[in-house]
C-alpha positions, 0 to 999 in steps of 0.5 A, a space after each residue: 733500849 739500847 741495841 749496841 752489842 759492841 761489848 759482846 762481839 768478837 769481830 775481824 774484817 779482812 779483804 782477801 785476795 780472791 774473788 767473792 765466788 771462790 771464797 763462798 766456796 771455801 767457806 760452804 763446802 766440807 772438802 774446802 773448810 776442813 782445811 782451814 778452819 780453826 786456829 793454827 795447829 788445828 784440824 778438823 773432822 766434818 761429820 755433817 755440813 748441811 748447807 741451808 737454813 736450819 741445817 746442822 754443822 757438826 765437826 770435831 776439832 783435833 788440837 795440837 794438844 792431842 784433845 778432840 773438841 766436837 762443835 755443833 751448829 746451825 745455820 740460820 741465814 744463808 744469802 748466797 755471795 753475800 751473808 751466812 749466819 749460824 748459832 754455835 752451841 756450847 759456848 753459845 754464840 751466833 756468828 755473822 760473816 759478810 761477803 763483799 765483792 771488790 773486783 777480784 778480791 773479797 771484803 769479809 767481816 766476821 762477827 761472833 755475838 756472845 749471850 754477854 760481856 762476861 762470857 765473852 771476856 770467859 771465851 777470850 781468857 779461856 781460849 785466846 779467841 781474839 787470836 784464834 779467830 785472827 789465826 784462822 783468817 790468816 789460814 783462810 787467806 793461805 788456803 786461798 792462795 793455793 788457787 792459781 787459776 782463781 774463777 
């Protein structure tokens, strides 16, 4: 059986100009992630971010169109300073974020694995998901740049 999942993955990698400890903190603390999560023009209200394995993450994204987009995920695997895996519901996908320290920079790989190629295609077309993921990383980079005294 073939395990190649690339036809149902949305993936992006980036080397961030911030140390891994800071990148980890802004990914794992609601007081940080609320400021950069989502594509351009979105804001967030975090209801729950129970950052532990099997912990729930519930938040509402507020779109530039004035609509609210409720989101629910469950953290499946957490390896401090290395890996975060969460399962997102409606639409269903598994997100894996890998972190690698590179001196005072951090290499990050972010992959969303959908149940089928067809679902990925629908999400990409309906929500411009590839562009949204790129904008999300740019917002993360911009947020990280606001920390002049990086640890």
